[in-house]
C-alpha positions as CSV (number, residue, x, y, z in Angstrom):
1,X,-42.3,51.8,-77.3
2,X,-38.9,53.3,-78.2
3,X,-37.6,56.7,-79.4
4,X,-35.1,57.0,-82.3
5,X,-32.8,60.0,-83.1
6,X,-31.5,60.4,-86.7
7,X,-28.5,62.9,-87.0
8,X,-27.3,63.9,-90.4
9,X,-26.4,67.3,-91.9
10,X,-28.0,66.3,-95.2
11,X,-31.8,66.9,-95.1
12,X,-32.6,64.4,-97.8
13,X,-30.9,61.6,-95.9
14,X,-32.5,62.6,-92.6
15,X,-36.0,62.8,-94.0
16,X,-35.5,59.8,-96.2
17,X,-34.4,57.6,-93.3
18,X,-37.4,58.9,-91.3
19,X,-40.0,58.0,-93.9
20,X,-38.6,55.0,-95.8
21,X,-38.5,52.5,-92.9
22,X,-41.7,51.4,-91.1
23,X,-40.3,52.2,-87.7
24,X,-43.5,51.3,-85.8
25,X,-43.0,47.7,-86.8
26,X,-39.9,47.7,-84.6
27,X,-41.8,49.3,-81.7
28,X,-40.3,52.7,-82.5
29,X,-43.2,55.2,-82.2
30,X,-41.1,58.5,-82.0
31,X,-38.5,59.5,-84.6
32,X,-36.6,62.7,-84.0
33,X,-34.0,64.4,-86.2
34,X,-31.1,66.7,-85.9
35,X,-28.9,68.4,-88.5
36,X,-25.6,68.3,-86.6
37,X,-23.9,67.2,-83.4
38,X,-24.8,70.4,-81.5
39,X,-28.5,70.2,-82.2
40,X,-28.5,66.4,-81.5
41,X,-26.8,67.0,-78.1
42,X,-29.7,69.4,-77.2
43,X,-32.3,66.8,-78.3
44,X,-30.6,64.1,-76.2
45,X,-30.6,66.4,-73.2
46,X,-34.3,67.1,-73.6
47,X,-35.6,63.6,-74.4
48,X,-35.2,60.0,-73.5
49,X,-33.6,58.4,-76.5
50,X,-33.3,54.7,-77.0
51,X,-31.4,54.5,-80.3
52,X,-29.1,57.0,-82.1
53,X,-28.4,56.7,-85.8
54,X,-25.8,59.4,-86.7
55,X,-23.5,60.3,-89.6
56,X,-19.9,60.1,-88.4
57,X,-18.8,63.2,-90.3
58,X,-20.8,66.5,-90.2
59,X,-20.2,70.2,-90.3
60,X,-19.6,72.0,-87.0
61,X,-19.7,69.1,-84.4
62,X,-19.1,65.7,-86.0
63,X,-21.0,62.6,-85.2
64,X,-17.9,61.2,-83.5
65,X,-17.6,64.3,-81.2
66,X,-21.3,64.2,-80.6
67,X,-21.0,60.5,-79.4
68,X,-18.0,61.4,-77.3
69,X,-20.0,64.2,-75.5
70,X,-23.0,62.0,-75.0
71,X,-21.0,59.2,-73.4
72,X,-18.7,61.5,-71.5
73,X,-21.6,63.3,-69.8
74,X,-23.5,60.1,-69.3
75,X,-26.5,61.4,-71.2
76,X,-27.2,58.3,-73.2
77,X,-27.1,54.6,-72.0
78,X,-28.9,52.9,-75.0
79,X,-27.7,51.9,-78.5
80,X,-25.9,54.0,-81.1
81,X,-25.2,53.3,-84.7
82,X,-22.9,55.3,-86.9
83,X,-23.1,55.9,-90.7
84,X,-19.7,56.2,-92.3
85,X,-17.9,56.2,-95.7
86,X,-15.2,53.8,-96.8
87,X,-12.5,56.4,-95.9
88,X,-13.8,56.8,-92.2
89,X,-12.6,53.5,-90.9
90,X,-10.3,55.1,-88.2
91,X,-13.2,57.2,-86.9
92,X,-15.4,54.1,-86.9
93,X,-12.8,52.2,-84.8
94,X,-12.7,55.0,-82.3
95,X,-16.5,55.2,-82.1
96,X,-16.7,51.4,-81.4
97,X,-14.2,51.9,-78.6
98,X,-16.6,54.5,-77.1
99,X,-19.4,52.0,-77.0
100,X,-21.1,52.3,-80.4
101,X,-23.1,49.1,-81.1
102,X,-22.6,48.9,-84.9
103,X,-22.0,50.9,-88.1
104,X,-23.3,51.0,-91.6
105,X,-21.5,52.2,-94.7
106,X,-22.7,54.7,-97.3
107,X,-24.7,54.4,-99.5
108,X,-27.1,53.0,-97.0
109,X,-28.6,49.6,-97.7
110,X,-32.1,49.7,-96.2
111,X,-32.3,45.9,-95.6
112,X,-28.9,46.0,-93.8
113,X,-30.0,49.0,-91.8
114,X,-33.3,47.2,-90.8
115,X,-31.3,44.2,-89.6
116,X,-29.1,46.5,-87.5
117,X,-32.1,48.2,-86.0
118,X,-33.7,44.9,-85.3
119,X,-30.5,43.8,-83.6
120,X,-30.5,47.0,-81.5
121,X,-34.1,46.5,-80.4
122,X,-33.3,42.9,-79.4
123,X,-30.3,44.1,-77.3
124,X,-32.5,46.7,-75.6
125,X,-35.2,44.2,-74.8
126,X,-32.7,41.6,-73.5
127,X,-31.1,44.2,-71.3
128,X,-34.5,45.4,-70.0
129,X,-35.5,41.8,-69.3
130,X,-32.2,41.1,-67.5
131,X,-32.6,44.3,-65.5
132,X,-36.1,43.4,-64.5
133,X,-35.0,39.9,-63.5
134,X,-32.1,41.4,-61.5
135,X,-34.5,43.8,-59.7
136,X,-36.8,40.9,-59.0
137,X,-33.9,38.8,-57.6
138,X,-32.7,41.7,-55.5
139,X,-36.2,42.3,-54.2
140,X,-36.6,38.6,-53.4
141,X,-33.1,38.5,-51.8
142,X,-33.9,41.6,-49.7
143,X,-37.0,39.8,-48.4
144,X,-35.1,36.6,-47.8
145,X,-32.0,38.1,-46.1
146,X,-33.7,38.6,-42.7
147,X,-35.0,35.1,-42.8
148,X,-31.7,33.7,-43.8
149,X,-30.0,35.7,-41.1
150,X,-32.4,34.4,-38.5
151,X,-32.0,30.8,-39.6
152,X,-28.2,31.0,-39.5
153,X,-28.0,32.8,-36.2
154,X,-30.6,30.4,-34.6
155,X,-28.4,27.5,-35.7
156,X,-25.4,29.1,-33.9
157,X,-27.5,29.5,-30.7
158,X,-28.0,25.8,-30.7
159,X,-24.4,24.9,-31.5
160,X,-22.3,24.6,-28.4
161,X,-19.3,23.6,-30.5
162,X,-18.9,24.9,-34.1
163,X,-17.3,22.1,-36.2
164,X,-17.3,24.0,-39.4
165,X,-14.1,25.8,-40.6
166,X,-13.5,29.5,-40.3
167,X,-13.7,29.8,-44.1
168,X,-17.2,28.2,-44.0
169,X,-18.3,30.6,-41.3
170,X,-16.9,33.5,-43.2
171,X,-18.7,32.4,-46.4
172,X,-22.0,32.0,-44.5
173,X,-21.7,35.4,-42.9
174,X,-21.0,37.0,-46.3
175,X,-24.0,35.3,-47.9
176,X,-26.3,36.8,-45.2
177,X,-24.6,40.2,-45.3
178,X,-23.2,40.0,-41.7
179,X,-19.4,40.0,-42.3
180,X,-19.0,42.4,-39.3
181,X,-19.8,39.5,-36.9
182,X,-16.5,37.9,-38.1
183,X,-14.3,40.9,-37.9
184,X,-15.6,42.6,-34.7
185,X,-16.7,41.9,-31.2
186,X,-20.3,42.5,-30.5
187,X,-22.8,42.9,-27.6
188,X,-25.6,40.4,-27.3
189,X,-28.9,41.4,-25.7
190,X,-31.9,39.2,-25.1
191,X,-35.3,40.8,-24.7
192,X,-38.3,39.0,-23.1
193,X,-41.9,40.3,-22.7
194,X,-42.8,40.1,-19.0
195,X,-45.8,38.0,-18.1
196,X,-46.3,36.9,-21.7
197,X,-48.4,33.9,-20.6
198,X,-50.8,36.2,-18.8
199,X,-51.2,38.3,-21.9
200,X,-52.0,35.2,-23.8
201,X,-54.6,34.1,-21.3
202,X,-56.4,37.4,-21.5
203,X,-56.9,37.2,-25.2
204,X,-58.6,40.6,-25.7
205,X,-57.9,40.1,-29.4
206,X,-57.5,37.1,-31.7
207,X,-53.8,36.1,-31.8
208,X,-53.0,38.8,-29.3
209,X,-49.7,37.1,-28.2
210,X,-48.5,37.1,-31.8
211,X,-49.4,40.7,-32.3
212,X,-47.5,41.7,-29.2
213,X,-44.4,39.8,-30.3
214,X,-44.7,41.4,-33.8
215,X,-45.2,44.9,-32.3
216,X,-42.2,44.5,-30.0
217,X,-40.0,43.5,-32.9
218,X,-41.1,46.5,-34.9
219,X,-40.4,49.0,-32.1
220,X,-37.0,47.5,-31.5
221,X,-36.1,47.6,-35.2
222,X,-37.3,51.1,-35.7
223,X,-35.4,52.3,-32.6
224,X,-32.2,50.7,-33.8
225,X,-32.6,52.3,-37.3
226,X,-33.1,55.7,-35.7
227,X,-30.6,55.5,-32.8
228,X,-28.0,52.9,-33.5
229,X,-25.2,53.8,-35.9
230,X,-23.4,50.5,-35.7
231,X,-24.2,47.3,-37.7
232,X,-26.8,45.1,-35.9
233,X,-28.8,41.9,-36.3
234,X,-32.3,41.3,-34.7
235,X,-34.1,38.0,-34.7
236,X,-36.4,35.9,-32.5
237,X,-35.3,32.8,-30.8
238,X,-37.3,29.6,-30.4
239,X,-39.0,30.9,-27.2
240,X,-40.2,34.1,-28.7
241,X,-37.5,36.3,-27.1
242,X,-35.9,38.9,-29.3
243,X,-32.1,38.5,-29.6
244,X,-30.1,41.6,-30.6
245,X,-26.4,41.6,-31.8
246,X,-24.8,45.1,-31.9
247,X,-21.3,45.9,-33.2
248,X,-19.1,46.6,-30.2
249,X,-15.9,48.4,-30.8
250,X,-13.1,48.2,-28.3
251,X,-13.3,51.9,-27.5
252,X,-17.1,52.1,-27.6
253,X,-18.7,53.0,-24.3
254,X,-20.8,50.2,-22.9
255,X,-23.1,53.0,-21.6
256,X,-24.1,53.8,-25.1
257,X,-25.5,50.2,-25.7
258,X,-27.1,50.3,-22.2
259,X,-28.8,53.6,-22.9
260,X,-30.1,52.1,-26.2
261,X,-31.5,49.2,-24.3
262,X,-33.2,51.4,-21.8
263,X,-34.7,53.6,-24.6
264,X,-36.1,50.4,-26.2
265,X,-37.8,49.5,-22.8
266,X,-39.2,53.0,-22.5
267,X,-40.7,52.9,-26.0
268,X,-42.1,49.5,-25.6
269,X,-43.8,50.6,-22.4
270,X,-45.2,53.6,-24.2
271,X,-46.2,52.2,-27.6
272,X,-46.9,48.5,-27.2
273,X,-48.1,48.9,-23.5
274,X,-46.0,45.9,-22.3
275,X,-43.2,45.5,-19.7
276,X,-40.0,43.9,-21.0
277,X,-36.7,42.8,-19.5
278,X,-33.4,42.9,-21.3
279,X,-30.2,41.1,-20.3
280,X,-26.9,42.0,-21.8
281,X,-23.7,40.1,-22.5
282,X,-21.1,42.6,-23.8
283,X,-17.9,42.1,-25.8
284,X,-18.7,38.7,-27.5
285,X,-15.5,37.9,-29.4
286,X,-16.8,36.2,-32.6
287,X,-19.6,33.8,-33.5
288,X,-17.9,30.9,-31.9
289,X,-18.7,32.5,-28.6
290,X,-22.3,33.1,-29.5
291,X,-23.7,30.0,-27.9
292,X,-22.1,30.6,-24.4
293,X,-22.8,34.3,-24.4
294,X,-26.5,33.7,-25.4
295,X,-27.0,31.1,-22.6
296,X,-25.2,33.4,-20.1
297,X,-27.7,36.2,-21.1
298,X,-30.6,33.8,-20.6
299,X,-29.3,32.9,-17.2
300,X,-29.1,36.5,-16.3
301,X,-32.5,37.1,-17.7
302,X,-34.1,34.4,-15.6
303,X,-33.0,36.3,-12.4
304,X,-35.8,38.8,-13.1
305,X,-38.1,36.6,-11.0
306,X,-35.9,37.6,-8.0
307,X,-34.8,41.2,-8.7
308,X,-37.8,42.3,-10.8
309,X,-38.5,42.9,-14.5
310,X,-39.1,45.8,-16.9
311,X,-35.4,46.7,-16.7
312,X,-32.0,46.1,-18.1
313,X,-30.1,43.4,-16.2
314,X,-26.3,42.9,-16.5
315,X,-23.8,40.5,-14.9
316,X,-23.1,43.1,-12.2
317,X,-26.8,42.9,-11.2
318,X,-26.6,39.2,-11.1
319,X,-23.5,39.3,-8.8
320,X,-25.2,41.8,-6.6
321,X,-28.3,39.6,-6.4
322,X,-26.1,36.7,-5.4
323,X,-24.4,38.8,-2.8
324,X,-27.7,39.5,-1.2
325,X,-29.4,36.1,-1.9
326,X,-30.9,34.1,0.9
327,X,-30.9,30.3,1.2
328,X,-34.1,28.8,-0.1
329,X,-35.3,25.5,1.3
330,X,-36.4,24.3,-2.2
331,X,-32.7,24.4,-3.3
332,X,-31.4,21.3,-1.4
333,X,-27.8,22.0,-2.5
334,X,-28.0,25.4,-0.7
335,X,-29.5,23.7,2.4
336,X,-26.5,21.3,2.5
337,X,-24.1,24.3,2.5
338,X,-26.3,25.8,5.2
339,X,-25.7,22.6,7.2
340,X,-22.0,22.7,6.5
341,X,-21.2,26.4,7.0
342,X,-24.2,28.0,8.8
343,X,-25.1,28.3,12.5
344,X,-28.1,26.7,14.1
345,X,-29.6,30.2,14.3
346,X,-29.2,30.6,10.6
347,X,-30.9,27.2,10.1
348,X,-33.9,28.3,12.2
349,X,-34.0,31.6,10.3
350,X,-34.1,29.7,7.0
351,X,-36.9,27.4,8.2
352,X,-39.2,30.4,8.5
353,X,-39.7,30.0,4.8
354,X,-40.9,26.4,5.2
355,X,-44.5,27.4,4.7
356,X,-43.5,29.2,1.4
357,X,-42.0,26.0,0.1
358,X,-45.0,24.0,1.1
359,X,-47.4,26.5,-0.6
360,X,-45.3,26.1,-3.8
361,X,-46.3,22.5,-3.9
362,X,-49.9,23.5,-4.4
363,X,-51.3,20.8,-2.1
364,X,-53.7,21.3,0.9
365,X,-54.1,17.7,1.9
366,X,-51.9,17.0,5.0
367,X,-51.0,13.5,3.8
368,X,-49.6,14.9,0.5
369,X,-47.6,17.6,2.4
370,X,-46.2,14.9,4.8
371,X,-45.2,12.8,1.8
372,X,-43.5,15.6,-0.1
373,X,-41.7,16.8,3.1
374,X,-40.5,13.2,3.7
375,X,-39.2,13.0,0.1
376,X,-37.4,16.4,0.5
377,X,-35.7,15.1,3.6
378,X,-34.5,11.9,1.9
379,X,-33.0,14.0,-0.9
380,X,-31.3,16.1,1.7
381,X,-29.9,12.9,3.3
382,X,-28.5,11.8,0.0
383,X,-26.8,15.1,-0.8
384,X,-25.5,15.4,2.7
385,X,-23.9,12.0,2.4
386,X,-22.3,13.0,-0.9
387,X,-21.0,16.1,0.7
388,X,-19.2,14.1,3.5
389,X,-21.9,13.4,6.1
390,X,-20.4,10.5,8.1
391,X,-23.7,9.2,9.5
392,X,-25.0,7.6,6.4
393,X,-28.6,8.3,5.5
394,X,-29.2,4.6,4.7
395,X,-28.6,3.8,8.3
396,X,-31.4,6.1,9.3
397,X,-34.6,4.3,10.2
398,X,-36.6,5.8,7.4
399,X,-39.8,4.1,8.5
400,X,-39.4,5.7,11.9
401,X,-38.9,9.1,10.3
402,X,-42.0,8.6,8.2
403,X,-44.0,7.5,11.2
404,X,-42.9,10.5,13.2
405,X,-43.9,12.9,10.4
406,X,-47.3,11.2,10.3
407,X,-47.9,12.3,13.9
408,X,-47.9,16.0,12.9
409,X,-51.0,17.4,11.3
410,X,-50.2,21.1,11.3
411,X,-47.6,23.0,9.3
412,X,-45.9,24.4,12.4
413,X,-45.3,21.1,14.0
414,X,-44.2,19.5,10.7
415,X,-41.8,22.4,10.2
416,X,-40.2,21.9,13.6
417,X,-39.8,18.2,13.2
418,X,-38.1,18.7,9.8
419,X,-35.9,21.5,11.1
420,X,-34.7,19.3,14.0
421,X,-33.5,16.6,11.5
422,X,-31.5,19.3,9.7
423,X,-30.0,20.7,12.9
424,X,-29.0,17.1,13.9
425,X,-27.2,16.6,10.5
426,X,-25.5,20.0,11.0
427,X,-24.1,19.0,14.5
428,X,-22.6,15.8,13.1
429,X,-21.1,17.8,10.2
430,X,-19.3,20.1,12.6
431,X,-17.2,17.2,13.9
432,X,-15.6,16.5,10.5
433,X,-16.0,19.8,8.7
434,X,-13.6,21.7,6.5
435,X,-13.0,25.1,8.1
436,X,-14.7,28.1,6.5
437,X,-11.4,29.9,6.2
438,X,-9.9,27.0,4.2
439,X,-12.7,27.4,1.6
440,X,-12.0,31.2,1.4
441,X,-8.3,30.5,1.1
442,X,-8.9,28.3,-1.9
443,X,-11.3,30.8,-3.4
444,X,-8.7,33.6,-3.0
445,X,-6.0,31.6,-4.7
446,X,-8.3,30.9,-7.6
447,X,-9.2,34.5,-7.9
448,X,-5.5,35.6,-7.7
449,X,-4.8,33.2,-10.6
450,X,-7.7,33.9,-12.9
451,X,-8.8,37.5,-12.0
452,X,-8.2,38.6,-15.6
453,X,-10.6,36.1,-17.0
454,X,-14.4,36.5,-17.2
455,X,-14.6,35.5,-13.5
456,X,-18.0,35.1,-11.8
457,X,-19.3,34.1,-8.4
458,X,-20.6,30.9,-10.0
459,X,-17.2,29.9,-11.5
460,X,-15.4,30.4,-8.2
461,X,-18.1,28.6,-6.3
462,X,-17.9,25.6,-8.7
463,X,-14.1,25.5,-8.1
464,X,-14.4,25.3,-4.3
465,X,-17.5,23.0,-4.5
466,X,-20.1,25.1,-2.8
467,X,-23.1,27.1,-4.0
468,X,-22.8,30.7,-5.0
469,X,-25.1,31.8,-2.2
470,X,-22.8,30.3,0.4
471,X,-19.6,31.5,-1.2
472,X,-21.0,35.0,-1.0
473,X,-22.0,34.5,2.6
474,X,-18.6,33.1,3.5
475,X,-16.9,36.1,1.9
476,X,-19.0,38.4,4.0
477,X,-18.2,36.4,7.2
478,X,-14.5,35.8,6.6
479,X,-13.5,38.9,4.6
480,X,-16.1,41.4,5.7
481,X,-16.7,42.2,2.0
482,X,-19.0,41.0,-0.8
483,X,-17.4,38.7,-3.4
484,X,-17.7,41.3,-6.2
485,X,-16.0,44.0,-4.2
486,X,-13.2,41.6,-3.3
487,X,-12.7,40.6,-7.0
488,X,-12.8,44.3,-8.0
489,X,-10.2,45.2,-5.3
490,X,-7.9,42.5,-6.6
491,X,-8.2,43.7,-10.1
492,X,-7.7,47.4,-9.2
493,X,-4.5,46.5,-7.1
494,X,-3.1,44.7,-10.2
495,X,-4.1,47.7,-12.4
496,X,-2.2,50.1,-10.1
497,X,1.0,48.0,-10.6
498,X,0.6,48.0,-14.4
499,X,-0.2,51.7,-14.5
500,X,3.3,52.3,-13.1
501,X,4.7,50.9,-16.4
502,X,4.3,53.3,-19.4
503,X,4.6,50.4,-21.9
504,X,0.9,49.7,-21.1
505,X,-1.8,52.0,-22.5
506,X,-4.8,52.4,-20.2
507,X,-7.0,50.3,-22.4
508,X,-4.3,47.6,-22.3
509,X,-4.2,47.7,-18.5
510,X,-8.0,47.3,-18.5
511,X,-7.7,44.2,-20.6
512,X,-4.9,42.7,-18.5
513,X,-7.0,42.9,-15.3
514,X,-10.2,41.6,-16.8
515,X,-12.1,44.6,-18.1
516,X,-12.9,44.4,-21.9
517,X,-14.3,47.9,-21.9
518,X,-11.8,50.6,-21.0
519,X,-14.6,53.1,-20.2
520,X,-16.2,50.7,-17.7
521,X,-12.7,50.1,-16.2
522,X,-12.1,53.8,-15.8
523,X,-15.5,54.2,-14.0
524,X,-14.7,51.3,-11.6
525,X,-11.2,52.5,-11.0
526,X,-12.3,56.0,-10.1
527,X,-15.0,54.6,-7.8
528,X,-12.5,52.6,-5.9
529,X,-9.4,54.8,-5.9
530,X,-11.0,58.2,-6.2
531,X,-9.1,59.1,-9.4
532,X,-9.2,58.0,-13.0
533,X,-6.3,55.9,-14.3
534,X,-4.8,58.9,-16.1
535,X,-5.1,61.1,-13.0
536,X,-3.5,58.3,-11.0
537,X,-0.6,58.2,-13.3
538,X,-0.2,62.0,-13.3
539,X,-0.2,62.1,-9.5
540,X,2.7,59.6,-9.5
541,X,4.6,61.7,-12.1
542,X,3.9,59.3,-15.0
543,X,2.8,61.1,-18.1
544,X,1.8,59.5,-21.3
545,X,3.2,61.0,-24.5
C-alpha cells in the first residue's frame, strides 16, 4: 500500500483531488494534504511518502522550491508529479531536471491524471521488484563467494604451471573479490588437526570428524575477523587441512602473522579441544607461486612427526631439524651417504636402530623379517652401485647372501650380519671416494653464488648430490658449524658490505642478501653482529638522511 501527498494552496483543488479519484484502486490507502511548500516539507519529514502531487506555483514556498528542498535534503526518493499552467513551462523544465517524473496542465483532466498516477505506481512497483531481485542476487552472491573462492584457490593449488594469461587471472580474482592476491605478496599458512584419524576412530558423536573440521574453521575465521586487519582468504584443501592466505606487506612484521597463528592454536586448544599444527610459508609473490609455496608448507608440516605437533613450524624449524637429524636405516639414500662419508663407528651407531626399522614392518615371523631384510640389502646394493660402488652388486652371490641370512633366527644376529655387509661396502667405497672437503667446497661455491635466493639445505644437497642429513653432518665435520649458521654468516657478511653504501636502504639490503622481511633481517643481524643494521651504520659514521 502506498501514501500520496497532495500540495496545493487552493483548498477546493486539494480536497477535490483527494475525493474525486478512487485512490485505493491504485493501492494508495493514505492521502495526505498540504496547503503550501512549507507545510508539505514538514509532512514529508514526518511521513514516508511514495507519491507527491504538487502545484508548481503557490504562495510562500512554491512547489518548485519545495521539490528542490526535498531532493536536496534527500527526504524523498519516490515519484513526484507537478501541476502547472501553460505559462509555467520554464519552471516545469527545471522541475524535470530535478527528477520530477511527470507533469499535468491546468485545468486538470482526471483521466489524464489517473494515467499518470498509474504510471507512477508501475514505476514504483518495478523499482521495488528490481531492488528485491538485486538484494536476492547480492545475498546469493555473498553465499556463493566463499565457495567460488575455495574452488578457484583449490584449482591453483593443483596447478604447478599456470597457463592462463595475467588478464584472465586478474579477472578471476576480481570476480571472487580477491584482487589483493594479484597486487600484494601474501603469507600462506596450512593448518592440520593432529591425530585426526584417532579422533575419527573414537566416534563419540555421529560425524565427529566433520564437526571437528567445521569447528576448527569457525574458530579460525572468527579469530581472523577479530585480530587480522589485512585481507585474508580461508579455505579447506582436499585433505581437510585449512589453508590461510594473509596479505603480507613488505614492511609488515612476520612476527605479527606468527603471533596470529599461535593465537589460533591457543583458541583451538581451548574451544575445540584439539591439537593443531600450522606451517607457514611467508612472502608468496603472487598466485603463480601459490603451488610451490603450498607444497613447501606441506613439506614443512609433515616434519611434525619428528619435531612434534600442536605448534607453529617455519622453514627455520625445518632447517634446525635437519641440522640435528640422524640417519634412519629405512631411508636407503641416507644409508648410502653414511657408507660414503661416515666412519665404521657411525655405521655401528646407526644400526642400533635396526630393531626400530624391523618393528615398523609389523611382522613377527622370522622368515618374513629375513625376507624384508634381504630385500632392503638388495636395494642398498643397487643405490650404492648408482653412487659409484665399484664392486657391482650383481656380482655378489645373492643366493649365498640369502642362505647366510637364513642361518640367523634372532634379531641381534640378523642385525650384525646385515651391518657387516654395509661396513664391507663402506670399506670398498673409501678406495675411490670423493673427499668430504670437495663436497663442502662445491656446496660453499653454490651458497656464495645463490645466497640471495630462497636457499635451503635441500636445494644445496640436491646440487652436490647427497642427502640433506649428510650435508648437514659434513658441514659440522668440516666447517664446525651447522648449515643454517653458515648460510646466515655468508648473508650477514654480504649485508655488512652493502650497509657501507648509503644508496641502499636497510630494507633493500635485506632483500639483496636473501631476507624478504626487513624486520626478520634486523633480528638476525643483531643476533649475529650484536647491533642492528642502523646501529652498525652509525658506529661506522654512516648516517641515513
